[in-house]
N, CA and C atoms as a LAMMPS dump frame, in Angstrom:
ITEM: TIMESTEP
0
ITEM: NUMBER OF ATOMS
531
ITEM: BOX BOUNDS ff ff ff
-5.0000000000000000e+02 5.0000000000000000e+02
-5.0000000000000000e+02 5.0000000000000000e+02
-5.0000000000000000e+02 5.0000000000000000e+02
ITEM: ATOMS id mol type element x y z
1 1 1 N 19.398 128.336 -146.474
2 1 2 C 19.129 128.735 -147.844
3 1 3 C 17.667 129.152 -147.976
4 2 1 N 17.425 130.076 -148.84
5 2 2 C 16.087 130.616 -149.066
6 2 3 C 15.089 129.523 -149.451
7 3 1 N 15.516 128.544 -150.249
8 3 2 C 14.591 127.518 -150.719
9 3 3 C 14.173 126.559 -149.613
10 4 1 N 14.99 126.429 -148.579
11 4 2 C 14.576 125.615 -147.425
12 4 3 C 13.395 126.274 -146.712
13 5 1 N 13.436 127.59 -146.572
14 5 2 C 12.306 128.318 -145.956
15 5 3 C 11.068 128.245 -146.839
16 6 1 N 11.266 128.359 -148.15
17 6 2 C 10.147 128.274 -149.082
18 6 3 C 9.519 126.883 -149.005
19 7 1 N 10.352 125.863 -148.971
20 7 2 C 9.86 124.482 -148.882
21 7 3 C 9.039 124.295 -147.607
22 8 1 N 9.558 124.772 -146.491
23 8 2 C 8.858 124.658 -145.211
24 8 3 C 7.507 125.374 -145.263
25 9 1 N 7.491 126.581 -145.81
26 9 2 C 6.246 127.344 -145.937
27 9 3 C 5.257 126.614 -146.839
28 10 1 N 5.737 126.157 -147.983
29 10 2 C 4.876 125.48 -148.959
30 10 3 C 4.242 124.235 -148.332
31 11 1 N 5.045 123.442 -147.643
32 11 2 C 4.53 122.211 -147.053
33 11 3 C 3.52 122.472 -145.939
34 12 1 N 3.68 123.578 -145.266
35 12 2 C 2.788 123.893 -144.151
36 12 3 C 1.512 124.603 -144.59
37 13 1 N 1.596 125.472 -145.61
38 13 2 C 0.478 126.366 -145.905
39 13 3 C -0.148 126.252 -147.297
40 14 1 N 0.492 125.564 -148.21
41 14 2 C -0.054 125.497 -149.573
42 14 3 C -0.409 124.047 -149.902
43 15 1 N -1.658 123.773 -150.178
44 15 2 C -2.058 122.398 -150.524
45 15 3 C -1.673 122.068 -151.974
46 16 1 N -0.371 121.914 -152.196
47 16 2 C 0.15 121.781 -153.556
48 16 3 C -0.398 120.553 -154.281
49 17 1 N -0.661 119.463 -153.569
50 17 2 C -1.241 118.285 -154.24
51 17 3 C -2.635 118.588 -154.771
52 18 1 N -3.394 119.353 -154.014
53 18 2 C -4.732 119.75 -154.458
54 18 3 C -4.635 120.671 -155.68
55 19 1 N -3.675 121.579 -155.654
56 19 2 C -3.473 122.493 -156.791
57 19 3 C -3.12 121.698 -158.044
58 20 1 N -2.17 120.783 -157.932
59 20 2 C -1.773 119.975 -159.091
60 20 3 C -2.959 119.141 -159.578
61 21 1 N -3.744 118.627 -158.661
62 21 2 C -4.938 117.862 -159.05
63 21 3 C -5.912 118.74 -159.835
64 22 1 N -6.114 119.965 -159.391
65 22 2 C -7.042 120.888 -160.06
66 22 3 C -6.522 121.337 -161.423
67 23 1 N -5.227 121.212 -161.655
68 23 2 C -4.66 121.578 -162.952
69 23 3 C -5 120.547 -164.025
70 24 1 N -5.499 119.399 -163.61
71 24 2 C -5.96 118.367 -164.535
72 24 3 C -4.926 118.098 -165.633
73 25 1 N -3.727 117.738 -165.208
74 25 2 C -2.637 117.499 -166.15
75 25 3 C -2.907 116.276 -167.014
76 26 1 N -2.629 116.429 -168.286
77 26 2 C -2.777 115.345 -169.262
78 26 3 C -1.382 114.861 -169.657
79 27 1 N -1.258 113.6 -170.073
80 27 2 C 0.068 113.039 -170.375
81 27 3 C 0.866 113.801 -171.435
82 28 1 N 0.183 114.523 -172.334
83 28 2 C 0.906 115.217 -173.404
84 28 3 C 0.93 116.739 -173.239
85 29 1 N 0.599 117.229 -172.048
86 29 2 C 0.673 118.671 -171.798
87 29 3 C 2.105 119.183 -171.937
88 30 1 N 2.212 120.429 -172.362
89 30 2 C 3.494 121.133 -172.39
90 30 3 C 3.32 122.322 -171.454
91 31 1 N 4.087 122.316 -170.37
92 31 2 C 3.903 123.275 -169.277
93 31 3 C 5.148 124.131 -169.121
94 32 1 N 4.931 125.414 -168.92
95 32 2 C 6.019 126.317 -168.536
96 32 3 C 5.845 126.642 -167.061
97 33 1 N 6.895 126.391 -166.285
98 33 2 C 6.931 126.76 -164.874
99 33 3 C 7.777 128.024 -164.779
100 34 1 N 7.098 129.173 -164.729
101 34 2 C 7.787 130.471 -164.704
102 34 3 C 8.337 130.752 -163.308
103 35 1 N 9.619 131.006 -163.24
104 35 2 C 10.251 131.242 -161.943
105 35 3 C 10.307 129.952 -161.158
106 36 1 N 10.864 128.916 -161.758
107 36 2 C 10.808 127.556 -161.225
108 36 3 C 11.515 127.371 -159.885
109 37 1 N 12.424 128.272 -159.545
110 37 2 C 13.1 128.159 -158.255
111 37 3 C 13.814 126.831 -158.11
112 38 1 N 13.478 126.092 -157.058
113 38 2 C 14.141 124.817 -156.788
114 38 3 C 13.586 123.663 -157.613
115 39 1 N 12.587 123.916 -158.453
116 39 2 C 12.054 122.885 -159.326
117 39 3 C 10.994 122.007 -158.698
118 40 1 N 10.515 122.373 -157.525
119 40 2 C 9.521 121.553 -156.824
120 40 3 C 8.302 121.278 -157.696
121 41 1 N 7.684 122.338 -158.21
122 41 2 C 6.478 122.155 -159.023
123 41 3 C 6.826 121.53 -160.375
124 42 1 N 7.948 121.906 -160.952
125 42 2 C 8.36 121.311 -162.226
126 42 3 C 8.432 119.79 -162.11
127 43 1 N 8.977 119.315 -161.019
128 43 2 C 9.086 117.866 -160.809
129 43 3 C 7.707 117.241 -160.659
130 44 1 N 6.825 117.873 -159.891
131 44 2 C 5.458 117.346 -159.759
132 44 3 C 4.783 117.241 -161.119
133 45 1 N 4.961 118.281 -161.951
134 45 2 C 4.347 118.276 -163.283
135 45 3 C 4.961 117.175 -164.151
136 46 1 N 6.28 117.118 -164.186
137 46 2 C 6.969 116.143 -165.041
138 46 3 C 6.595 114.709 -164.662
139 47 1 N 6.38 114.456 -163.39
140 47 2 C 5.973 113.123 -162.943
141 47 3 C 4.636 112.699 -163.544
142 48 1 N 3.792 113.653 -163.893
143 48 2 C 2.451 113.36 -164.414
144 48 3 C 2.407 113.283 -165.94
145 49 1 N 3.471 113.699 -166.589
146 49 2 C 3.469 113.757 -168.051
147 49 3 C 4.151 112.524 -168.643
148 50 1 N 3.481 111.878 -169.578
149 50 2 C 4.067 110.717 -170.248
150 50 3 C 4.768 111.141 -171.532
151 51 1 N 4.087 111.943 -172.333
152 51 2 C 4.629 112.393 -173.614
153 51 3 C 4.844 113.898 -173.658
154 52 1 N 4.497 114.589 -172.607
155 52 2 C 4.592 116.039 -172.577
156 52 3 C 5.956 116.518 -172.123
157 53 1 N 6.008 117.795 -171.769
158 53 2 C 7.283 118.397 -171.391
159 53 3 C 7.049 119.542 -170.42
160 54 1 N 8.03 119.768 -169.557
161 54 2 C 8.036 120.9 -168.641
162 54 3 C 9.251 121.756 -168.955
163 55 1 N 9.013 123.053 -169.142
164 55 2 C 10.087 124.028 -169.252
165 55 3 C 10.18 124.747 -167.911
166 56 1 N 11.279 124.56 -167.217
167 56 2 C 11.509 125.207 -165.927
168 56 3 C 12.307 126.484 -166.176
169 57 1 N 11.628 127.626 -166.105
170 57 2 C 12.262 128.91 -166.383
171 57 3 C 12.792 129.49 -165.074
172 58 1 N 14.086 129.735 -165.028
173 58 2 C 14.7 130.31 -163.83
174 58 3 C 15.881 131.165 -164.256
175 59 1 N 15.858 132.444 -163.884
176 59 2 C 16.935 133.332 -164.323
177 59 3 C 18.107 133.397 -163.362
178 60 1 N 17.92 132.97 -162.12
179 60 2 C 18.977 133.062 -161.12
180 60 3 C 19.999 131.945 -161.344
181 61 1 N 21.197 132.27 -161.809
182 61 2 C 22.192 131.231 -162.092
183 61 3 C 22.641 130.478 -160.844
184 62 1 N 22.515 131.079 -159.665
185 62 2 C 22.903 130.404 -158.426
186 62 3 C 21.984 129.234 -158.09
187 63 1 N 20.768 129.271 -158.612
188 63 2 C 19.775 128.235 -158.314
189 63 3 C 19.873 127.067 -159.294
190 64 1 N 20.461 127.29 -160.457
191 64 2 C 20.473 126.268 -161.51
192 64 3 C 21.013 124.911 -161.058
193 65 1 N 22.128 124.827 -160.337
194 65 2 C 22.593 123.498 -159.91
195 65 3 C 21.558 122.785 -159.029
196 66 1 N 20.921 123.518 -158.147
197 66 2 C 19.89 122.948 -157.277
198 66 3 C 18.7 122.478 -158.111
199 67 1 N 18.271 123.299 -159.043
200 67 2 C 17.148 122.968 -159.928
201 67 3 C 17.478 121.739 -160.774
202 68 1 N 18.644 121.715 -161.378
203 68 2 C 19.032 120.581 -162.216
204 68 3 C 19.171 119.303 -161.399
205 69 1 N 19.683 119.416 -160.173
206 69 2 C 19.813 118.248 -159.301
207 69 3 C 18.435 117.67 -158.975
208 70 1 N 17.462 118.534 -158.705
209 70 2 C 16.112 118.075 -158.38
210 70 3 C 15.418 117.418 -159.559
211 71 1 N 15.826 117.776 -160.78
212 71 2 C 15.141 117.274 -161.968
213 71 3 C 15.989 116.336 -162.826
214 72 1 N 17.19 115.989 -162.358
215 72 2 C 18.111 115.268 -163.231
216 72 3 C 17.59 113.923 -163.705
217 73 1 N 16.757 113.254 -162.944
218 73 2 C 16.266 111.953 -163.39
219 73 3 C 15.071 112.066 -164.337
220 74 1 N 14.557 113.262 -164.527
221 74 2 C 13.399 113.473 -165.388
222 74 3 C 13.868 113.639 -166.839
223 75 1 N 13.223 112.961 -167.732
224 75 2 C 13.599 113.03 -169.155
225 75 3 C 12.759 114.049 -169.924
226 76 1 N 11.679 114.508 -169.333
227 76 2 C 10.727 115.36 -170.043
228 76 3 C 10.727 116.8 -169.529
229 77 1 N 11.903 117.297 -169.25
230 77 2 C 11.987 118.685 -168.806
231 77 3 C 13.195 119.354 -169.446
232 78 1 N 13.117 120.68 -169.433
233 78 2 C 14.244 121.482 -169.894
234 78 3 C 14.364 122.686 -168.973
235 79 1 N 15.548 122.895 -168.437
236 79 2 C 15.817 124.08 -167.634
237 79 3 C 16.222 125.19 -168.585
238 80 1 N 15.578 126.339 -168.459
239 80 2 C 15.877 127.493 -169.29
240 80 3 C 16.339 128.62 -168.374
241 81 1 N 17.629 128.946 -168.456
242 81 2 C 18.202 130.02 -167.639
243 81 3 C 18.013 131.333 -168.39
244 82 1 N 16.852 131.949 -168.164
245 82 2 C 16.465 133.134 -168.928
246 82 3 C 15.53 133.978 -168.076
247 83 1 N 15.598 135.256 -168.27
248 83 2 C 14.615 136.166 -167.684
249 83 3 C 13.272 135.86 -168.33
250 84 1 N 12.246 135.672 -167.544
251 84 2 C 10.951 135.274 -168.111
252 84 3 C 10.395 136.302 -169.083
253 85 1 N 10.879 137.518 -169.043
254 85 2 C 10.435 138.548 -169.985
255 85 3 C 11.007 138.329 -171.391
256 86 1 N 11.978 137.419 -171.527
257 86 2 C 12.633 137.191 -172.815
258 86 3 C 12.524 135.751 -173.303
259 87 1 N 11.689 134.964 -172.678
260 87 2 C 11.542 133.556 -173.05
261 87 3 C 10.888 133.448 -174.427
262 88 1 N 11.373 132.506 -175.217
263 88 2 C 10.807 132.275 -176.548
264 88 3 C 10.521 130.785 -176.715
265 89 1 N 9.404 130.343 -176.184
266 89 2 C 8.967 128.951 -176.277
267 89 3 C 7.611 128.967 -176.967
268 90 1 N 7.39 127.98 -177.792
269 90 2 C 6.123 127.901 -178.524
270 90 3 C 5.471 126.542 -178.267
271 91 1 N 4.161 126.495 -178.429
272 91 2 C 3.437 125.229 -178.379
273 91 3 C 3.064 124.721 -177.005
274 92 1 N 3.196 125.518 -175.98
275 92 2 C 2.786 125.098 -174.639
276 92 3 C 1.277 125.301 -174.493
277 93 1 N 0.68 124.553 -173.58
278 93 2 C -0.759 124.711 -173.339
279 93 3 C -1.081 125.017 -171.878
280 94 1 N -0.06 125.022 -171.036
281 94 2 C -0.264 125.389 -169.634
282 94 3 C 0.939 126.188 -169.172
283 95 1 N 0.669 127.148 -168.29
284 95 2 C 1.748 127.956 -167.73
285 95 3 C 1.436 128.194 -166.259
286 96 1 N 2.473 128.117 -165.434
287 96 2 C 2.312 128.143 -163.982
288 96 3 C 3.243 129.189 -163.372
289 97 1 N 2.702 129.968 -162.46
290 97 2 C 3.465 130.983 -161.725
291 97 3 C 3.225 130.745 -160.239
292 98 1 N 4.251 130.442 -159.489
293 98 2 C 4.09 130.29 -158.036
294 98 3 C 4.77 131.455 -157.333
295 99 1 N 3.966 132.345 -156.832
296 99 2 C 4.378 133.533 -156.058
297 99 3 C 5.451 134.359 -156.757
298 100 1 N 5.314 134.506 -158.085
299 100 2 C 6.258 135.338 -158.829
300 100 3 C 5.578 136.402 -159.683
301 101 1 N 4.306 136.243 -159.991
302 101 2 C 3.66 137.164 -160.921
303 101 3 C 3.706 138.604 -160.404
304 102 1 N 3.611 138.793 -159.099
305 102 2 C 3.653 140.145 -158.518
306 102 3 C 4.99 140.84 -158.78
307 103 1 N 6.054 140.061 -158.987
308 103 2 C 7.393 140.62 -159.222
309 103 3 C 7.687 140.938 -160.685
310 104 1 N 6.845 140.498 -161.578
311 104 2 C 7.127 140.635 -163.006
312 104 3 C 6.894 142.072 -163.462
313 105 1 N 7.931 142.662 -164.024
314 105 2 C 7.832 144.04 -164.508
315 105 3 C 7.242 144.105 -165.912
316 106 1 N 7.301 143.018 -166.631
317 106 2 C 6.86 142.998 -168.025
318 106 3 C 5.566 142.19 -168.178
319 107 1 N 4.617 142.376 -167.281
320 107 2 C 3.386 141.57 -167.295
321 107 3 C 2.67 141.603 -168.636
322 108 1 N 2.556 142.771 -169.226
323 108 2 C 1.867 142.867 -170.521
324 108 3 C 2.6 142.051 -171.58
325 109 1 N 3.924 142.089 -171.563
326 109 2 C 4.71 141.302 -172.516
327 109 3 C 4.519 139.804 -172.273
328 110 1 N 4.479 139.404 -171.021
329 110 2 C 4.286 137.989 -170.679
330 110 3 C 2.911 137.523 -171.159
331 111 1 N 1.891 138.319 -170.934
332 111 2 C 0.547 137.946 -171.376
333 111 3 C 0.502 137.877 -172.9
334 112 1 N 1.12 138.829 -173.572
335 112 2 C 1.189 138.796 -175.03
336 112 3 C 1.93 137.542 -175.503
337 113 1 N 3.035 137.227 -174.847
338 113 2 C 3.792 136.01 -175.156
339 113 3 C 2.901 134.773 -175.025
340 114 1 N 2.126 134.695 -173.952
341 114 2 C 1.25 133.542 -173.732
342 114 3 C 0.223 133.421 -174.853
343 115 1 N -0.383 134.532 -175.203
344 115 2 C -1.427 134.527 -176.228
345 115 3 C -0.847 134.133 -177.594
346 116 1 N 0.303 134.685 -177.948
347 116 2 C 0.894 134.448 -179.274
348 116 3 C 1.512 133.068 -179.437
349 117 1 N 2.102 132.512 -178.378
350 117 2 C 2.939 131.323 -178.529
351 117 3 C 2.344 130.017 -178.006
352 118 1 N 1.173 130.072 -177.433
353 118 2 C 0.594 128.866 -176.844
354 118 3 C -0.321 128.135 -177.807
355 119 1 N -0.528 126.854 -177.5
356 119 2 C -1.593 126.092 -178.14
357 119 3 C -2.861 126.425 -177.362
358 120 1 N -3.985 126.412 -178.046
359 120 2 C -5.247 126.704 -177.375
360 120 3 C -6.041 125.416 -177.23
361 121 1 N -6.785 125.233 -176.171
362 121 2 C -6.946 126.203 -175.104
363 121 3 C -5.689 126.288 -174.227
364 122 1 N -5.438 127.484 -173.748
365 122 2 C -4.324 127.756 -172.838
366 122 3 C -4.881 127.887 -171.43
367 123 1 N -4.23 127.223 -170.485
368 123 2 C -4.586 127.336 -169.076
369 123 3 C -3.432 127.987 -168.331
370 124 1 N -3.761 128.993 -167.516
371 124 2 C -2.774 129.716 -166.722
372 124 3 C -3.126 129.519 -165.26
373 125 1 N -2.12 129.179 -164.449
374 125 2 C -2.318 128.905 -163.032
375 125 3 C -1.366 129.781 -162.23
376 126 1 N -1.889 130.401 -161.173
377 126 2 C -1.073 131.308 -160.373
378 126 3 C -1.332 131.103 -158.889
379 127 1 N -0.258 131.101 -158.124
380 127 2 C -0.339 131.169 -156.668
381 127 3 C 0.236 132.525 -156.298
382 128 1 N -0.516 133.282 -155.522
383 128 2 C -0.051 134.597 -155.072
384 128 3 C -0.375 134.772 -153.59
385 129 1 N 0.237 135.778 -152.974
386 129 2 C -0.014 136.093 -151.569
387 129 3 C -1.242 136.987 -151.437
388 130 1 N -2.072 136.68 -150.453
389 130 2 C -3.2 137.552 -150.13
390 130 3 C -2.677 138.897 -149.657
391 131 1 N -3.389 139.953 -149.977
392 131 2 C -2.966 141.304 -149.553
393 131 3 C -2.97 141.433 -148.032
394 132 1 N -3.873 140.766 -147.361
395 132 2 C -3.99 140.905 -145.904
396 132 3 C -3.146 139.888 -145.135
397 133 1 N -2.392 139.078 -145.845
398 133 2 C -1.562 138.058 -145.222
399 133 3 C -0.442 138.684 -144.397
400 134 1 N -0.121 138.058 -143.282
401 134 2 C 0.979 138.521 -142.435
402 134 3 C 2.338 138.138 -143.022
403 135 1 N 2.334 137.295 -144.03
404 135 2 C 3.572 136.848 -144.664
405 135 3 C 3.551 137.231 -146.137
406 136 1 N 4.734 137.333 -146.705
407 136 2 C 4.819 137.573 -148.142
408 136 3 C 5.635 138.801 -148.479
409 137 1 N 5.6 139.163 -149.743
410 137 2 C 6.365 140.332 -150.195
411 137 3 C 5.737 141.616 -149.662
412 138 1 N 6.386 142.749 -149.871
413 138 2 C 5.806 144.019 -149.415
414 138 3 C 4.382 144.204 -149.952
415 139 1 N 3.538 144.778 -149.126
416 139 2 C 2.129 144.955 -149.482
417 139 3 C 1.933 145.71 -150.785
418 140 1 N 2.79 146.686 -151.051
419 140 2 C 2.583 147.518 -152.234
420 140 3 C 2.829 146.792 -153.554
421 141 1 N 3.431 145.597 -153.532
422 141 2 C 3.612 144.867 -154.781
423 141 3 C 2.718 143.627 -154.879
424 142 1 N 2.016 143.305 -153.826
425 142 2 C 1.121 142.143 -153.878
426 142 3 C -0.05 142.425 -154.806
427 143 1 N -0.576 141.357 -155.375
428 143 2 C -1.715 141.461 -156.286
429 143 3 C -2.868 140.679 -155.662
430 144 1 N -3.939 141.363 -155.354
431 144 2 C -5.096 140.653 -154.805
432 144 3 C -5.824 139.922 -155.93
433 145 1 N -6.699 139.035 -155.557
434 145 2 C -7.456 138.248 -156.529
435 145 3 C -8.186 139.133 -157.53
436 146 1 N -8.839 140.195 -157.067
437 146 2 C -9.596 141.068 -157.978
438 146 3 C -8.685 141.754 -158.994
439 147 1 N -7.501 142.179 -158.559
440 147 2 C -6.543 142.803 -159.479
441 147 3 C -6.041 141.8 -160.517
442 148 1 N -5.74 140.597 -160.064
443 148 2 C -5.271 139.567 -160.978
444 148 3 C -6.363 139.207 -161.984
445 149 1 N -7.575 139.095 -161.482
446 149 2 C -8.715 138.789 -162.341
447 149 3 C -8.883 139.865 -163.421
448 150 1 N -8.727 141.117 -163.038
449 150 2 C -8.855 142.228 -163.994
450 150 3 C -7.758 142.152 -165.06
451 151 1 N -6.53 141.891 -164.639
452 151 2 C -5.404 141.797 -165.574
453 151 3 C -5.694 140.745 -166.645
454 152 1 N -6.153 139.583 -166.223
455 152 2 C -6.359 138.486 -167.175
456 152 3 C -7.64 138.636 -167.985
457 153 1 N -8.728 139.045 -167.371
458 153 2 C -9.973 139.159 -168.145
459 153 3 C -9.89 140.293 -169.167
460 154 1 N -9.184 141.371 -168.846
461 154 2 C -9.008 142.454 -169.822
462 154 3 C -8.144 142.023 -171.012
463 155 1 N -7.406 140.93 -170.847
464 155 2 C -6.585 140.394 -171.935
465 155 3 C -7.29 139.263 -172.68
466 156 1 N -8.558 139.023 -172.353
467 156 2 C -9.34 138.03 -173.08
468 156 3 C -9.446 136.665 -172.432
469 157 1 N -8.855 136.5 -171.268
470 157 2 C -8.923 135.221 -170.557
471 157 3 C -10.238 135.114 -169.792
472 158 1 N -10.67 133.879 -169.611
473 158 2 C -11.845 133.598 -168.793
474 158 3 C -11.375 133.135 -167.422
475 159 1 N -12.035 133.574 -166.353
476 159 2 C -11.64 133.095 -165.028
477 159 3 C -12.043 131.64 -164.841
478 160 1 N -11.224 130.932 -164.127
479 160 2 C -11.502 129.537 -163.797
480 160 3 C -11.651 129.386 -162.299
481 161 1 N -10.903 128.475 -161.753
482 161 2 C -10.974 128.144 -160.336
483 161 3 C -10.267 129.194 -159.476
484 162 1 N -10.85 129.469 -158.322
485 162 2 C -10.223 130.332 -157.313
486 162 3 C -10.289 129.589 -155.988
487 163 1 N -9.155 129.496 -155.286
488 163 2 C -9.104 128.89 -153.954
489 163 3 C -8.319 129.809 -153.027
490 164 1 N -8.851 130.047 -151.84
491 164 2 C -8.164 130.835 -150.821
492 164 3 C -7.512 129.914 -149.81
493 165 1 N -6.304 130.28 -149.398
494 165 2 C -5.576 129.569 -148.358
495 165 3 C -5.252 130.58 -147.254
496 166 1 N -4.57 130.132 -146.233
497 166 2 C -4.294 131.008 -145.096
498 166 3 C -3.504 132.254 -145.498
499 167 1 N -2.454 132.096 -146.283
500 167 2 C -1.61 133.218 -146.683
501 167 3 C -1.631 133.496 -148.182
502 168 1 N -2.084 132.548 -148.949
503 168 2 C -2.038 132.64 -150.403
504 168 3 C -3.413 132.39 -151.003
505 169 1 N -3.458 132.534 -152.306
506 169 2 C -4.622 132.097 -153.058
507 169 3 C -4.139 131.495 -154.374
508 170 1 N -4.995 130.723 -154.985
509 170 2 C -4.721 130.072 -156.265
510 170 3 C -5.8 130.508 -157.233
511 171 1 N -5.391 130.987 -158.405
512 171 2 C -6.322 131.366 -159.469
513 171 3 C -5.949 130.629 -160.744
514 172 1 N -6.954 130.342 -161.548
515 172 2 C -6.691 129.803 -162.874
516 172 3 C -7.494 130.595 -163.894
517 173 1 N -6.945 130.67 -165.093
518 173 2 C -7.567 131.377 -166.209
519 173 3 C -7.374 130.537 -167.453
520 174 1 N -8.251 130.691 -168.421
521 174 2 C -8.087 129.966 -169.661
522 174 3 C -8.445 130.858 -170.849
523 175 1 N -7.859 130.482 -171.957
524 175 2 C -8.052 131.204 -173.217
525 175 3 C -8.373 130.178 -174.28
526 176 1 N -9.545 130.329 -174.907
527 176 2 C -10.007 129.353 -175.896
528 176 3 C -9.393 129.571 -177.266
529 177 1 N -9.277 130.826 -177.709
530 177 2 C -8.836 131.108 -179.09
531 177 3 C -7.472 131.737 -179.106
C-alpha cells in the first residue's frame, strides 16, 4: 500500500517529532491537517490537545477506513471527506500540509479560506520536497522554499521557521491580523 511506503520514508527522512515540537501546540489549538492521508500527523496533534480539535481533511474515500482506524480512540478529531478546495471550517488557528501543497490547484482559494476563517494569530506549517531531491513528485510541480515564501508573503503572511532535510524542507508562516 502507498501509505506503507510513505510511513517508511517519513520515519527514515523526516524528523516529525522535531516538527511537531516546533509547532508549539497548545492544549486548546484547533488544527486542520490538509490531506491527512493515513492520519499519522493528525494523531500526533490530537495526542497533544486537551481541549482543542483536529480536523483531518482527506478526499480519497479509499483511505477513510484506514484514517478512521488510526484515529478511532481519539475524541478530539473529526475526519472530513472533502476536497480541500471546498472545506468550510471556521475558528482554527493552525493548519498543516504534509507534501500536498504542491498538488493543490486552488492555492489562492485555500489561502483566502485560511485568512477568512481562522482565528488569529494563524500559523501555517508545510512540509514539501526540495527541488533538487532525488525523491518526490515530478520536478515541474515541486515548490522550492523561495517560491513557497513568495506565495505566503504576498498574501500577508510573515515567514517563520525554515528547516532543510535530506529530501524535504519544513516552512512555517504566521498571520497576525
